[in-house]
C-alpha positions, 0 to 999 in steps of 0.5 A, a space after each residue: 423561181 424554183 425549178 420543179 420536176 413534173 409531178 413534184 409538190 413543194 409547199 411551205 408546210 412540208 406535209 408528209 406525202 411520200 417517204 421515197 427518195 432517190 440518191 440524186 435528191 439526197 445527194 443534192 439536198 445534203 451537199 448542194 450538188 450541181 443544180 443541173 440534176 433532173 430531180 423529183 422531190 415532194 414535200 414529204 421527202 423534203 421534210 424527211 431529209 430536213 429531219 435527218 440533216 437538220 437546218 443546213 438543208 434550208 431551201 435544198 429543194 429549190 433549184 436555181 436557173 442556169 444563169 445563177 450557177 456562178 457564185 458572186 465574187 468567185 473569180 477573186 479566188 482565181 485572181 489571187 491564186 494565179 500569180 501565186 501558182 506562177 511565182 512559185 516555180 519562177 522564184 525557185 528557178 530565179 534563185 539559182 539560175 536556169 539549170 536541170 536541178 532548178 527546173 526539176 525543183 520547179 516541176 516538183 513544186 508545181 506538182 505539189 501546188 497542183 495537188 493542194 489546189 486539187 483538194 478543194 474541188 475534190 473534197 468540197 461536198 464531203 467537207 460540207 457534209 461532215 462539217 457544215 460551217 461558213 468555210 465549207 459552205 464558201 468552198 462548196 459554193 465556189 467549187 467551180 472556181 477552185 476547179 478552174 484554179 486546179 486546171 491552171 495549176 496543172 497547166 503551170 506544171 505542164 509548162 515546167 515539165 516542157 521547160 525541163 525537157 528543153 534544158 535537158 533533152 536527154 531527160 529519161 522518159 518513163 513511158 507508162 507514167 507518161 501515158 498515164 499522165 497524158 490521160 490525166 491531162 485529158 481528164 483535166 481538160 474535160 473537167 475544165 471544159 464541163 465547168 461552164 453552164 453551156 457545156 454542162 447543159 449540153 452534156 446532161 446531168 448523168 453524164 456530167 456526174 459520171 465524167 467528174 466522178 471518174 475523172 476526179 478519182 483518176 487524177 487522185 490516183 495518179 497524184 498518189 502514184 507520183 507521190 509514192 514514187 517520189 517519197 524516197 527523195 523527200 519523205 518529209 514532204 510527200 509523207 504528209 501529202 500522202 496522208 492528206 490524200 488518204 484522208 481525202 479518199 476516206 472522207 469522200 467514201 464515208 460521205 458516199 456510204 452515208 448517203 447510200 445508207 440514208 437512201 436505203 432507209 428512206 426507200 425501205 
């Protein structure tokens, strides 16, 4: 059954009653944001949104219950990604034996793998907004699973870093970067912990969105900083990755500007 906020009116005809629309409603309708958001929508707003964003908004004003938030078959993504994330650093180390050089290469490859895993959950809504397709709908509908894959990729990277210090205890430590990385892992842990229905409901929609917004951008910024520092060592690797990171940021910012622009027009 659709979940309606108090005072909402939703009918099959979509008769126009109001043209006032909050950013939360527009965000959800356009990008299928987290259904835990507490929204108020009337048939007129639904009609206006549908007119702007065309046929991709069918059923946008309907909200599933908490039991239906997980997409069917999504765990297959994790089952496929898990062995890949583990085998990449193991293959690098086993090819030349355990040494400082091989483990360092595993650290770098696991970091690249984690960044690639980060792309899907970071850009899922924006990609769907600007390019609705079967692929972008699939990724957006299973963003939680891709987020869990990213969290596991970061765990693999952390294990590789610990292995590096075991192989070479005298490995120099950059304290500012270490501190920023530790904060990044705290965000990863928080985002992972709030990827489940019970913790999402406990945190509440506004706090959930604030945490995931700040956490995602912090992690993105740290990835960019790391790649900038490593650019001189492998420009052919980190150059394209930095370009991809910039493209992700532009995509997300463009989506936010678009949402705010349409909200102002509808509210005015």
